[in-house]
C-alpha positions in Angstrom: 4.9 -13.5 17.0 6.2 -15.5 14.7 10.1 -15.2 14.4 12.6 -14.5 11.7 14.0 -17.8 13.0 10.9 -19.5 12.5 10.6 -18.3 9.0 14.6 -19.0 8.2 13.7 -22.8 9.2 11.0 -23.1 6.6 13.1 -21.5 4.0 15.8 -24.1 4.9 13.4 -27.0 3.5 12.3 -25.3 0.5 13.8 -26.6 -3.0 15.2 -23.2 -4.3 14.9 -24.6 -7.7 11.3 -24.7 -7.6 10.2 -21.7 -5.9 6.8 -20.6 -6.2 5.7 -16.9 -5.8 2.1 -16.3 -4.0 -0.2 -13.7 -3.7 -3.7 -13.1 -2.6 -6.2 -12.3 -5.5 -6.8 -9.0 -5.7 -5.0 -5.3 -5.4 -1.7 -6.1 -7.2 -1.8 -9.9 -7.8 -1.3 -9.5 -11.7 1.8 -7.0 -11.3 3.5 -9.6 -8.9 2.6 -12.5 -11.0 3.8 -11.0 -14.3 6.9 -9.9 -12.7 7.7 -13.3 -11.0 6.8 -15.3 -14.4 9.4 -13.1 -16.1 12.2 -14.5 -13.8 11.1 -17.9 -14.3 9.2 -18.3 -10.9 5.9 -20.4 -10.8 3.0 -18.2 -9.6 0.1 -19.1 -7.6 -3.0 -17.1 -6.7 -5.1 -17.4 -3.7 -8.7 -16.2 -5.1 -11.9 -16.0 -3.3 -15.0 -17.8 -5.0 -16.7 -15.1 -7.2 -13.7 -13.3 -8.2 -11.4 -16.1 -9.4 -12.1 -15.7 -13.0 -9.4 -13.0 -13.7 -6.8 -15.4 -12.8 -8.5 -19.0 -13.5 -9.7 -17.7 -16.9 -8.6 -14.3 -18.3 -5.1 -14.4 -17.3 -4.1 -17.9 -16.6 -1.2 -19.5 -18.3 -1.9 -21.4 -21.9 -0.4 -21.5 -25.3 2.6 -19.1 -24.6 0.4 -16.7 -23.1 -0.8 -15.6 -19.6 1.1 -15.8 -16.3 -0.9 -17.4 -13.8 0.1 -21.0 -13.2 -2.1 -22.1 -10.3 -5.2 -20.8 -8.4 -6.6 -22.0 -5.1 -10.1 -21.1 -4.6 -11.3 -20.2 -1.1 -14.8 -19.4 0.1 -13.5 -16.3 1.8 -9.9 -14.4 1.5 -9.6 -15.0 5.3 -9.3 -19.0 4.6 -5.6 -18.6 3.4 -4.5 -18.9 7.1 -6.2 -22.0 7.4 -3.8 -24.7 8.5 -4.5 -26.7 5.4 -4.0 -23.8 3.2 -0.6 -22.9 4.7 0.6 -26.5 4.4 -0.2 -26.4 0.6 1.6 -23.2 0.1 4.5 -24.6 1.9 4.5 -27.8 0.0 4.9 -25.4 -3.1 7.9 -23.7 -1.5 5.8 -20.5 -1.5 7.3 -17.3 -1.0 4.1 -15.0 -0.1 3.9 -11.2 -1.5 1.8 -9.4 0.9 -0.5 -6.6 -0.3 -3.1 -4.5 1.2 -6.0 -7.1 0.4 -4.0 -9.9 2.2 -4.2 -7.5 5.6 -7.8 -6.3 5.0 -9.1 -9.7 4.6 -7.3 -11.4 7.1 -6.8 -10.4 10.8 -3.4 -9.0 12.0 -3.0 -11.3 14.6 -3.7 -14.2 12.4 -0.7 -13.1 10.1 1.5 -11.8 12.5 1.4 -15.0 14.8 -0.2 -18.0 12.9 0.8 -17.5 9.2 3.8 -19.9 8.8 4.7 -19.0 5.2 7.6 -16.9 4.1 6.4 -13.4 3.7 8.5 -11.2 1.3 8.7 -7.9 2.9 8.3 -6.8 6.7 5.5 -8.5 8.2 5.4 -6.5 11.3 5.0 -3.1 9.9 1.8 -2.8 7.6 -0.1 -2.6 11.2 1.7 0.6 11.5 -0.6 2.2 8.6 -3.7 2.3 11.2 -4.2 5.4 12.7 -4.9 3.6 16.4 -1.8 1.8 17.1 1.1 2.8 19.0 4.2 3.9 17.1 2.0 4.0 14.0 3.3 5.7 10.7 2.8 9.3 11.8 5.2 8.6 15.0 7.7 7.2 12.0 7.4 10.0 9.7 8.1 12.3 13.0 11.2 10.4 14.0 12.1 10.7 10.4 12.1 14.3 10.2 9.5 14.4 7.3 7.0 17.3 6.9 3.4 16.4 7.7 0.5 18.3 7.9 -0.4 19.9 11.3 -3.0 17.6 13.3 -5.4 18.4 15.6 -6.5 16.0 18.7 -9.2 18.7 20.1 -11.7 19.7 17.2 -12.5 22.8 18.9 -9.0 24.0 18.2 -9.3 23.8 14.0 -8.3 27.0 12.8 -7.9 26.3 9.1 -8.9 23.9 6.5 -8.7 20.3 7.5 -9.5 17.1 6.1 -10.9 14.6 8.7 -10.3 10.9 8.0 -12.9 8.6 9.7 -13.2 4.7 9.3 -16.1 4.2 7.3 -19.3 2.6 9.1 -19.8 -0.3 6.7 -16.2 -0.9 5.4 -14.1 -0.2 8.5 -10.8 -0.9 6.6 -11.5 2.3 4.4 -12.0 5.6 5.3 -14.6 8.5 4.9 -13.4 12.1 4.8 -15.0 15.8 4.9 -13.3 19.1 5.0 -14.0 21.4 7.3 -12.6 24.9 8.5 -14.3 25.2 12.0 -15.7 23.5 15.2 -18.7 24.3 14.1 -18.4 23.1 10.6 -17.1 20.1 12.0 -20.0 19.2 14.1 -22.7 20.0 11.4 -20.7 17.9 8.9 -19.9 15.0 11.2 -23.4 14.9 12.8 -24.8 14.6 8.9 -22.5 11.6 8.2 -23.4 10.1 11.5 -27.4 10.5 10.6 -26.6 8.9 7.0 -24.6 6.0 8.7 -21.7 6.8 6.9 -19.5 6.8 10.1 -20.0 5.7 13.6 -19.8 7.6 16.8 -16.7 5.3 18.0 -15.2 6.0 14.3 -15.2 9.4 14.9 -13.7 9.6 18.1 -10.6 8.1 16.6 -10.7 10.1 13.4 -7.5 12.0 12.4 -8.0 15.7 11.7 -5.1 17.1 9.9 -4.3 20.3 7.9 -5.3 19.9 4.4 -2.0 20.3 2.2 -2.9 22.1 -0.8 -1.0 21.0 -3.7 -0.5 18.3 -6.6 -1.1 14.9 -4.9 1.7 12.7 -5.5 2.7 9.0 -4.5 6.2 8.3 -4.3 6.8 4.7 -4.7 10.1 3.2 -3.5 11.8 -0.1 -3.2 14.5 -0.6 -0.4 16.9 -3.6 -0.9 18.6 -4.9 1.9 20.8 -7.1 -0.4 22.4 -4.0 -1.5 21.1 -1.2 1.0 20.1 0.7 -1.9 16.9 2.9 -2.3 15.1 3.2 -5.6 12.4 5.3 -6.8 9.9 2.9 -8.8 7.5 5.8 -10.0 5.0 8.2 -9.0 1.3 8.3 -9.7 -1.9 9.6 -8.1 -5.4 8.4 -7.4 -8.6 8.4 -9.0 -11.4 8.2 -6.8 -15.2 8.0 -7.1 -17.2 10.0 -7.1 -14.8 13.0 -6.6 -13.6 12.6 -9.9 -16.9 12.5 -11.7 -17.9 16.2 -9.9 -14.4 17.9 -10.7 -15.2 17.1 -14.6 -18.2 19.2 -14.3 -18.0 23.0 -14.8 -18.0 24.8 -11.3 -21.5 26.3 -12.0 -22.4 22.6 -12.5 -20.9 21.4 -9.3 -22.5 23.6 -7.0 -25.8 22.4 -8.2 -24.5 18.8 -7.9 -23.5 19.5 -4.3 -26.9 20.2 -3.4 -28.2 16.5 -3.8 -24.7 14.4 -3.7 -21.9 14.4 -1.2 -18.3 13.9 -2.6 -16.7 10.5 -1.6 -13.4 9.2 -2.1 -13.4 5.8 -2.8 -10.3 4.6 -4.6 -11.1 3.4 -7.9 -7.6 3.1 -9.5 -4.5 5.1 -10.3 -3.0 7.3 -13.0 0.6 7.9 -13.9 2.2 11.6 -13.0 5.7 12.8 -13.1 7.5 15.3 -11.1 10.0 17.9 -12.0 13.4 16.6 -12.0 14.6 19.3 -9.4 12.2 17.7 -7.0 14.0 14.2 -7.4 16.4 14.8 -4.7 14.2 16.0 -2.2 11.9 13.0 -3.1 15.0 10.4 -2.5 15.8 12.1 0.9 12.6 11.9 2.0 12.8 8.1 1.2 16.2 7.5 2.7 15.0 9.1 5.9 12.1 7.0 6.0 14.3 3.8 5.6 16.6 5.0 8.6 14.0 5.6 10.6 12.4 2.2 10.0 15.7 0.3 10.8 15.7 2.5 13.9 12.6 1.5 15.6 11.9 -1.9 13.8 14.6 -4.9 14.1 14.0 -5.7 10.0 13.2 -2.4 8.9 11.3 -1.7 5.7 12.0 -4.4 3.1 11.1 -3.7 -0.5 8.2 -2.1 -1.6 6.7 1.2 0.3 5.3 4.6 -1.1 5.1 8.0 0.6 1.9 9.5 -0.2 1.4 13.4 -0.3 1.5 16.6 -2.2 3.9 18.9 -3.9 2.9 22.4 -2.2 4.1 25.7 -2.7 5.7 27.7 0.0 6.9 31.3 -0.8 7.8 30.7 -4.0 9.6 27.2 -3.9 7.9 23.6 -4.0 8.2 21.3 -0.9 6.7 17.9 -0.4 4.1 17.2 2.4 3.7 13.5 3.2 0.5 12.6 4.9 0.1 8.5 4.4 2.5 5.6 4.0 2.1 2.3 2.3 4.3 -0.1 3.9 4.1 -3.0 1.4 3.5 -3.0 -2.5 1.1 -0.1 -3.3 -2.0 -1.0 -5.3 -1.1 1.0 -8.7 0.4 -1.1 -11.5 1.0 2.6 -13.4 4.5 3.2 -11.9 5.7 1.4 -14.7 4.5 3.9 -16.9 6.6 6.6 -15.2 10.4 7.0 -16.3 12.4 6.8 -13.2 12.8 2.8 -12.9 14.0 3.1 -16.7 16.6 5.9 -15.9 18.1 3.5 -13.7 17.8 0.2 -15.2 17.7 1.5 -19.2 14.2 0.3 -19.4 10.9 0.8 -17.2 10.1 -2.2 -14.8 7.2 -2.9 -12.5 7.1 -3.7 -8.9 6.4 -7.3 -9.9 9.9 -7.3 -12.1 11.8 -6.0 -9.2 10.6 -8.0 -6.6 11.2 -11.0 -8.9 14.5 -10.0 -9.4 15.2 -9.4 -6.0 14.1 -12.8 -4.8 16.0 -14.5 -7.5 19.4 -12.4 -6.3 18.5 -13.9 -2.9 18.3 -17.1 -3.8 21.4 -17.1 -5.7 23.5 -15.4 -2.8 21.8 -17.6 -0.2 20.0 -14.6 1.5 16.5 -15.6 1.3 16.1 -15.0 5.1 17.3 -11.5 4.6 14.3 -10.4 2.6 11.8 -12.6 3.9 9.7 -12.5 7.4 
């Protein structure tokens, strides 16, 4: 495992007046680069061949517009961990902002043990998003005292509506889902997915079976600053998923007919901004603070910067509660948080995750505390 001492020594060699903010070309790269640009940083995107035009053409900096300064094009995203690419990133005094793309296309071992470039955020916690690792997100949520759906280790004990989360056969980093309410239902639906090669047997064995929390889905997108020990709510959003969204837009009678021929899929295609009642804000902040405390307790660095608690606002005996069923331990993929009012209530105007990250890095440079926010 790369140590913070190693990263601190690399940061000591950096020219603090010529810092570059780097990111992998996908997920939240545009948001990060726009925010870095707004604070005067150079920006660098490592893009995969065939997906580079977004950064080399459409949003490159030119004649007073755009904000992508440089692009390194690689054949495969995973090449970012090659020695030559790392050397180039360090030569440019790069602080790298990690996102889901980065961890999906590169192996955990490569990033945790060989990627000798300072990462803004917590390097060793993103692995905990996976369901099959020790002391993962479920462990942290439990230790934080945050309400989560009831889970079932044995499908034979299913006694209510549950959602089954299984790794996809083709894209192991994405999950296939299905709903069921009994063991018989579980067997029938899982067998059908196995037959259609949507999932594999080994994936089914590691499936997460959890109570389906019926409520309004909300992602609570937070930012924790170690520099001032404060938690901020950047915004709230929810997901758009295909083909589920298309099915839900149909009248109920048409849905029944469509479902005879097409099975629902929950492939994420985007996000949209939502708001919550002001009376729920304290409860949301309390959950964020509990998670930050648990992260500090069980990990030396704790959570740094962006993270999200994803869940549902449910109705219990006439009052609302929040149930969390997923955690993102890095910048979430939605730029839509900018269009909710919560960062504006704090700063006087709404700011994006990218702008907030840029501000944090700028403050760390000015106060000589880059090693406090980079791992």
